[in-house]
KOLKOLLO-860565 format. One record per atom (N, C-alpha, C): residue in three letters; chain; atom name; x, y, z. Coordinates in nm, 2 decimals. Layout:
+------+-----+------+--------+--------+--------+
! type ! mol ! atom !     px !     py !     pz !
+------+-----+------+--------+--------+--------+
!  ALA !   A !   CA !      X !      Y !      Z !
...
+------+-----+------+--------+--------+--------+
end
This chain:
+------+-----+------+--------+--------+--------+
! type ! mol ! atom !     px !     py !     pz !
+------+-----+------+--------+--------+--------+
!  MET !   A !    N !  28.47 !  12.22 !  12.52 !
!  MET !   A !   CA !  28.55 !  12.33 !  12.57 !
!  MET !   A !    C !  28.58 !  12.31 !  12.72 !
!  PRO !   A !    N !  28.71 !  12.33 !  12.76 !
!  PRO !   A !   CA !  28.74 !  12.33 !  12.90 !
!  PRO !   A !    C !  28.65 !  12.43 !  12.98 !
!  PRO !   A !    N !  28.63 !  12.39 !  13.11 !
!  PRO !   A !   CA !  28.54 !  12.47 !  13.19 !
!  PRO !   A !    C !  28.59 !  12.62 !  13.23 !
!  THR !   A !    N !  28.72 !  12.64 !  13.23 !
!  THR !   A !   CA !  28.76 !  12.78 !  13.26 !
!  THR !   A !    C !  28.85 !  12.83 !  13.15 !
!  PRO !   A !    N !  28.87 !  12.96 !  13.14 !
!  PRO !   A !   CA !  28.96 !  13.02 !  13.03 !
!  PRO !   A !    C !  29.10 !  12.97 !  13.05 !
!  LEU !   A !    N !  29.15 !  12.96 !  13.17 !
!  LEU !   A !   CA !  29.29 !  12.92 !  13.20 !
!  LEU !   A !    C !  29.31 !  12.78 !  13.15 !
!  GLU !   A !    N !  29.21 !  12.69 !  13.18 !
!  GLU !   A !   CA !  29.22 !  12.55 !  13.14 !
!  GLU !   A !    C !  29.21 !  12.54 !  12.99 !
!  ALA !   A !    N !  29.13 !  12.63 !  12.92 !
!  ALA !   A !   CA !  29.13 !  12.63 !  12.78 !
!  ALA !   A !    C !  29.26 !  12.67 !  12.72 !
!  PHE !   A !    N !  29.33 !  12.77 !  12.78 !
!  PHE !   A !   CA !  29.47 !  12.81 !  12.74 !
!  PHE !   A !    C !  29.56 !  12.69 !  12.75 !
!  ARG !   A !    N !  29.56 !  12.62 !  12.86 !
!  ARG !   A !   CA !  29.65 !  12.51 !  12.88 !
!  ARG !   A !    C !  29.62 !  12.40 !  12.78 !
!  SER !   A !    N !  29.49 !  12.37 !  12.77 !
!  SER !   A !   CA !  29.45 !  12.26 !  12.68 !
!  SER !   A !    C !  29.48 !  12.30 !  12.53 !
!  GLY !   A !    N !  29.46 !  12.42 !  12.50 !
!  GLY !   A !   CA !  29.49 !  12.47 !  12.36 !
!  GLY !   A !    C !  29.63 !  12.46 !  12.33 !
!  THR !   A !    N !  29.72 !  12.50 !  12.42 !
!  THR !   A !   CA !  29.86 !  12.49 !  12.39 !
!  THR !   A !    C !  29.91 !  12.34 !  12.38 !
!  GLN !   A !    N !  29.85 !  12.26 !  12.46 !
!  GLN !   A !   CA !  29.88 !  12.12 !  12.45 !
!  GLN !   A !    C !  29.83 !  12.06 !  12.32 !
!  ALA !   A !    N !  29.71 !  12.10 !  12.28 !
!  ALA !   A !   CA !  29.66 !  12.05 !  12.15 !
!  ALA !   A !    C !  29.75 !  12.09 !  12.03 !
!  LEU !   A !    N !  29.81 !  12.21 !  12.04 !
!  LEU !   A !   CA !  29.90 !  12.26 !  11.94 !
!  LEU !   A !    C !  30.03 !  12.17 !  11.94 !
!  ARG !   A !    N !  30.08 !  12.15 !  12.05 !
!  ARG !   A !   CA !  30.20 !  12.06 !  12.06 !
!  ARG !   A !    C !  30.18 !  11.92 !  12.01 !
!  GLN !   A !    N !  30.05 !  11.87 !  12.01 !
!  GLN !   A !   CA !  30.02 !  11.74 !  11.97 !
!  GLN !   A !    C !  29.97 !  11.74 !  11.82 !
!  GLY !   A !    N !  29.98 !  11.86 !  11.76 !
!  GLY !   A !   CA !  29.94 !  11.87 !  11.62 !
!  GLY !   A !    C !  29.79 !  11.89 !  11.59 !
!  ARG !   A !    N !  29.72 !  11.91 !  11.69 !
!  ARG !   A !   CA !  29.57 !  11.93 !  11.67 !
!  ARG !   A !    C !  29.55 !  12.08 !  11.67 !
!  THR !   A !    N !  29.59 !  12.14 !  11.55 !
!  THR !   A !   CA !  29.59 !  12.29 !  11.54 !
!  THR !   A !    C !  29.45 !  12.35 !  11.55 !
!  GLU !   A !    N !  29.35 !  12.29 !  11.48 !
!  GLU !   A !   CA !  29.22 !  12.35 !  11.48 !
!  GLU !   A !    C !  29.16 !  12.36 !  11.62 !
!  GLN !   A !    N !  29.17 !  12.25 !  11.70 !
!  GLN !   A !   CA !  29.13 !  12.25 !  11.84 !
!  GLN !   A !    C !  29.21 !  12.35 !  11.92 !
!  GLY !   A !    N !  29.34 !  12.35 !  11.90 !
!  GLY !   A !   CA !  29.42 !  12.44 !  11.98 !
!  GLY !   A !    C !  29.39 !  12.59 !  11.95 !
!  VAL !   A !    N !  29.37 !  12.62 !  11.83 !
!  VAL !   A !   CA !  29.33 !  12.76 !  11.80 !
!  VAL !   A !    C !  29.19 !  12.80 !  11.86 !
!  MET !   A !    N !  29.10 !  12.70 !  11.85 !
!  MET !   A !   CA !  28.96 !  12.73 !  11.90 !
!  MET !   A !    C !  28.97 !  12.75 !  12.05 !
!  GLU !   A !    N !  29.05 !  12.67 !  12.12 !
!  GLU !   A !   CA !  29.05 !  12.69 !  12.27 !
!  GLU !   A !    C !  29.13 !  12.81 !  12.30 !
!  LEU !   A !    N !  29.24 !  12.84 !  12.23 !
!  LEU !   A !   CA !  29.31 !  12.97 !  12.26 !
!  LEU !   A !    C !  29.22 !  13.09 !  12.23 !
!  GLU !   A !    N !  29.15 !  13.09 !  12.12 !
!  GLU !   A !   CA !  29.06 !  13.20 !  12.10 !
!  GLU !   A !    C !  28.96 !  13.22 !  12.21 !
!  TYR !   A !    N !  28.90 !  13.11 !  12.26 !
!  TYR !   A !   CA !  28.81 !  13.12 !  12.37 !
!  TYR !   A !    C !  28.88 !  13.18 !  12.49 !
!  ALA !   A !    N !  29.00 !  13.14 !  12.52 !
!  ALA !   A !   CA !  29.08 !  13.19 !  12.64 !
!  ALA !   A !    C !  29.11 !  13.34 !  12.61 !
!  ALA !   A !    N !  29.15 !  13.37 !  12.49 !
!  ALA !   A !   CA !  29.18 !  13.51 !  12.46 !
!  ALA !   A !    C !  29.06 !  13.60 !  12.48 !
!  GLU !   A !    N !  28.95 !  13.55 !  12.43 !
!  GLU !   A !   CA !  28.82 !  13.63 !  12.45 !
!  GLU !   A !    C !  28.79 !  13.66 !  12.59 !
!  GLN !   A !    N !  28.84 !  13.57 !  12.68 !
!  GLN !   A !   CA !  28.81 !  13.59 !  12.82 !
!  GLN !   A !    C !  28.93 !  13.66 !  12.89 !
!  GLY !   A !    N !  29.02 !  13.71 !  12.82 !
!  GLY !   A !   CA !  29.13 !  13.79 !  12.87 !
!  GLY !   A !    C !  29.25 !  13.72 !  12.92 !
!  VAL !   A !    N !  29.28 !  13.60 !  12.88 !
!  VAL !   A !   CA !  29.40 !  13.52 !  12.93 !
!  VAL !   A !    C !  29.52 !  13.58 !  12.85 !
!  PRO !   A !    N !  29.61 !  13.65 !  12.92 !
!  PRO !   A !   CA !  29.72 !  13.71 !  12.85 !
!  PRO !   A !    C !  29.81 !  13.61 !  12.76 !
!  GLY !   A !    N !  29.83 !  13.49 !  12.81 !
!  GLY !   A !   CA !  29.91 !  13.40 !  12.74 !
!  GLY !   A !    C !  29.85 !  13.35 !  12.61 !
!  ALA !   A !    N !  29.72 !  13.34 !  12.61 !
!  ALA !   A !   CA !  29.64 !  13.30 !  12.49 !
!  ALA !   A !    C !  29.64 !  13.41 !  12.39 !
!  ILE !   A !    N !  29.63 !  13.54 !  12.44 !
!  ILE !   A !   CA !  29.63 !  13.65 !  12.35 !
!  ILE !   A !    C !  29.77 !  13.66 !  12.28 !
!  TRP !   A !    N !  29.87 !  13.65 !  12.36 !
!  TRP !   A !   CA !  30.01 !  13.65 !  12.31 !
!  TRP !   A !    C !  30.03 !  13.54 !  12.21 !
!  LYS !   A !    N !  30.00 !  13.42 !  12.24 !
!  LYS !   A !   CA !  30.02 !  13.30 !  12.16 !
!  LYS !   A !    C !  29.95 !  13.32 !  12.02 !
!  LEU !   A !    N !  29.83 !  13.36 !  12.02 !
!  LEU !   A !   CA !  29.76 !  13.38 !  11.90 !
!  LEU !   A !    C !  29.83 !  13.49 !  11.81 !
!  GLY !   A !    N !  29.87 !  13.60 !  11.88 !
!  GLY !   A !   CA !  29.94 !  13.70 !  11.81 !
!  GLY !   A !    C !  30.07 !  13.65 !  11.74 !
!  ARG !   A !    N !  30.14 !  13.57 !  11.82 !
!  ARG !   A !   CA !  30.27 !  13.51 !  11.76 !
!  ARG !   A !    C !  30.23 !  13.42 !  11.64 !
!  MET !   A !    N !  30.13 !  13.34 !  11.66 !
!  MET !   A !   CA !  30.09 !  13.25 !  11.55 !
!  MET !   A !    C !  30.06 !  13.32 !  11.43 !
!  TYR !   A !    N !  29.98 !  13.43 !  11.44 !
!  TYR !   A !   CA !  29.94 !  13.50 !  11.32 !
!  TYR !   A !    C !  30.05 !  13.58 !  11.26 !
!  ALA !   A !    N !  30.14 !  13.63 !  11.35 !
!  ALA !   A !   CA !  30.26 !  13.71 !  11.30 !
!  ALA !   A !    C !  30.35 !  13.62 !  11.22 !
!  ASP !   A !    N !  30.37 !  13.49 !  11.27 !
!  ASP !   A !   CA !  30.47 !  13.40 !  11.21 !
!  ASP !   A !    C !  30.41 !  13.30 !  11.11 !
!  GLY !   A !    N !  30.27 !  13.30 !  11.10 !
!  GLY !   A !   CA !  30.21 !  13.20 !  11.01 !
!  GLY !   A !    C !  30.23 !  13.06 !  11.07 !
!  ASP !   A !    N !  30.23 !  13.04 !  11.20 !
!  ASP !   A !   CA !  30.26 !  12.92 !  11.26 !
!  ASP !   A !    C !  30.12 !  12.84 !  11.29 !
!  GLY !   A !    N !  30.09 !  12.75 !  11.20 !
!  GLY !   A !   CA !  29.97 !  12.67 !  11.21 !
!  GLY !   A !    C !  29.84 !  12.74 !  11.16 !
!  VAL !   A !    N !  29.86 !  12.87 !  11.13 !
!  VAL !   A !   CA !  29.75 !  12.95 !  11.07 !
!  VAL !   A !    C !  29.80 !  13.03 !  10.96 !
!  LYS !   A !    N !  29.72 !  13.09 !  10.87 !
!  LYS !   A !   CA !  29.76 !  13.17 !  10.77 !
!  LYS !   A !    C !  29.82 !  13.30 !  10.83 !
!  LYS !   A !    N !  29.94 !  13.34 !  10.78 !
!  LYS !   A !   CA !  30.00 !  13.46 !  10.83 !
!  LYS !   A !    C !  29.91 !  13.58 !  10.81 !
!  ASN !   A !    N !  29.89 !  13.66 !  10.91 !
!  ASN !   A !   CA !  29.80 !  13.77 !  10.90 !
!  ASN !   A !    C !  29.85 !  13.88 !  11.00 !
!  ALA !   A !    N !  29.93 !  13.98 !  10.94 !
!  ALA !   A !   CA !  29.99 !  14.08 !  11.02 !
!  ALA !   A !    C !  29.89 !  14.17 !  11.09 !
!  ALA !   A !    N !  29.77 !  14.20 !  11.03 !
!  ALA !   A !   CA !  29.67 !  14.28 !  11.09 !
!  ALA !   A !    C !  29.61 !  14.21 !  11.21 !
!  ARG !   A !    N !  29.59 !  14.08 !  11.20 !
!  ARG !   A !   CA !  29.53 !  14.01 !  11.31 !
!  ARG !   A !    C !  29.63 !  14.00 !  11.42 !
!  ALA !   A !    N !  29.75 !  13.97 !  11.39 !
!  ALA !   A !   CA !  29.86 !  13.96 !  11.49 !
!  ALA !   A !    C !  29.87 !  14.10 !  11.57 !
!  TYR !   A !    N !  29.87 !  14.21 !  11.49 !
!  TYR !   A !   CA !  29.87 !  14.34 !  11.55 !
!  TYR !   A !    C !  29.76 !  14.36 !  11.65 !
!  GLU !   A !    N !  29.64 !  14.32 !  11.61 !
!  GLU !   A !   CA !  29.52 !  14.34 !  11.70 !
!  GLU !   A !    C !  29.54 !  14.26 !  11.83 !
!  TYR !   A !    N !  29.59 !  14.14 !  11.82 !
!  TYR !   A !   CA !  29.61 !  14.06 !  11.95 !
!  TYR !   A !    C !  29.72 !  14.13 !  12.03 !
!  PHE !   A !    N !  29.83 !  14.17 !  11.97 !
!  PHE !   A !   CA !  29.93 !  14.24 !  12.05 !
!  PHE !   A !    C !  29.89 !  14.37 !  12.11 !
!  ARG !   A !    N !  29.81 !  14.45 !  12.03 !
!  ARG !   A !   CA !  29.76 !  14.57 !  12.07 !
!  ARG !   A !    C !  29.66 !  14.55 !  12.19 !
!  ARG !   A !    N !  29.58 !  14.45 !  12.18 !
!  ARG !   A !   CA !  29.49 !  14.42 !  12.30 !
!  ARG !   A !    C !  29.57 !  14.38 !  12.42 !
!  LEU !   A !    N !  29.67 !  14.30 !  12.41 !
!  LEU !   A !   CA !  29.75 !  14.26 !  12.52 !
!  LEU !   A !    C !  29.82 !  14.38 !  12.59 !
!  THR !   A !    N !  29.88 !  14.47 !  12.51 !
!  THR !   A !   CA !  29.95 !  14.58 !  12.56 !
!  THR !   A !    C !  29.85 !  14.68 !  12.62 !
!  ALA !   A !    N !  29.73 !  14.69 !  12.56 !
!  ALA !   A !   CA !  29.63 !  14.78 !  12.62 !
!  ALA !   A !    C !  29.58 !  14.73 !  12.76 !
!  MET !   A !    N !  29.57 !  14.60 !  12.77 !
!  MET !   A !   CA !  29.52 !  14.54 !  12.89 !
!  MET !   A !    C !  29.63 !  14.55 !  13.00 !
!  HIS !   A !    N !  29.75 !  14.52 !  12.97 !
!  HIS !   A !   CA !  29.86 !  14.50 !  13.07 !
!  HIS !   A !    C !  29.98 !  14.59 !  13.05 !
!  GLY !   A !    N !  29.97 !  14.69 !  12.96 !
!  GLY !   A !   CA !  30.09 !  14.78 !  12.94 !
!  GLY !   A !    C !  30.15 !  14.85 !  13.05 !
!  ASP !   A !    N !  30.07 !  14.87 !  13.16 !
!  ASP !   A !   CA !  30.12 !  14.94 !  13.28 !
!  ASP !   A !    C !  30.16 !  14.84 !  13.39 !
!  ASP !   A !    N !  30.16 !  14.71 !  13.36 !
!  ASP !   A !   CA !  30.21 !  14.61 !  13.46 !
!  ASP !   A !    C !  30.36 !  14.63 !  13.47 !
!  SER !   A !    N !  30.41 !  14.61 !  13.59 !
!  SER !   A !   CA !  30.55 !  14.62 !  13.62 !
!  SER !   A !    C !  30.63 !  14.50 !  13.57 !
!  ALA !   A !    N !  30.76 !  14.51 !  13.56 !
!  ALA !   A !   CA !  30.84 !  14.41 !  13.50 !
!  ALA !   A !    C !  30.84 !  14.27 !  13.58 !
!  GLY !   A !    N !  30.80 !  14.28 !  13.71 !
!  GLY !   A !   CA !  30.80 !  14.16 !  13.79 !
!  GLY !   A !    C !  30.67 !  14.08 !  13.79 !
!  THR !   A !    N !  30.58 !  14.12 !  13.71 !
!  THR !   A !   CA !  30.45 !  14.06 !  13.71 !
!  THR !   A !    C !  30.45 !  13.93 !  13.62 !
!  PRO !   A !    N !  30.36 !  13.84 !  13.64 !
!  PRO !   A !   CA !  30.35 !  13.72 !  13.56 !
!  PRO !   A !    C !  30.34 !  13.74 !  13.41 !
!  ASN !   A !    N !  30.27 !  13.85 !  13.38 !
!  ASN !   A !   CA !  30.25 !  13.88 !  13.24 !
!  ASN !   A !    C !  30.36 !  13.95 !  13.17 !
!  ALA !   A !    N !  30.47 !  13.99 !  13.24 !
!  ALA !   A !   CA !  30.57 !  14.07 !  13.18 !
!  ALA !   A !    C !  30.64 !  14.00 !  13.06 !
!  ARG !   A !    N !  30.65 !  13.87 !  13.07 !
!  ARG !   A !   CA !  30.72 !  13.80 !  12.95 !
!  ARG !   A !    C !  30.64 !  13.81 !  12.82 !
!  PHE !   A !    N !  30.50 !  13.81 !  12.84 !
!  PHE !   A !   CA !  30.42 !  13.82 !  12.72 !
!  PHE !   A !    C !  30.43 !  13.97 !  12.67 !
!  LEU !   A !    N !  30.43 !  14.06 !  12.75 !
!  LEU !   A !   CA !  30.43 !  14.20 !  12.71 !
!  LEU !   A !    C !  30.56 !  14.24 !  12.65 !
!  ALA !   A !    N !  30.67 !  14.19 !  12.70 !
!  ALA !   A !   CA !  30.80 !  14.22 !  12.64 !
!  ALA !   A !    C !  30.81 !  14.17 !  12.50 !
!  ASN !   A !    N !  30.75 !  14.06 !  12.47 !
!  ASN !   A !   CA !  30.76 !  14.00 !  12.34 !
!  ASN !   A !    C !  30.65 !  14.06 !  12.24 !
!  ALA !   A !    N !  30.55 !  14.13 !  12.30 !
!  ALA !   A !   CA !  30.44 !  14.18 !  12.22 !
!  ALA !   A !    C !  30.46 !  14.32 !  12.17 !
!  SER !   A !    N !  30.54 !  14.40 !  12.25 !
!  SER !   A !   CA !  30.55 !  14.54 !  12.22 !
!  SER !   A !    C !  30.66 !  14.57 !  12.13 !
+------+-----+------+--------+--------+--------+
end
């Protein structure tokens, strides 16, 4: 596992692009558990769309709910705004 949550997010997304889904999901889940907004959003999208994982609307909802609960009050100009706009 990469040493920091942000590195796990980056490594996980790279693993997904390279077709290493199991590793990618594992690293994204670690990053999401540590509160990395991009990882939370990515997992939500994956479960909503069935992209590399079995489609699971309830699990997708929980990731999106968590993201909006954590950052729902962030202004439009913040780095997390793009994730929030797509999650709500």
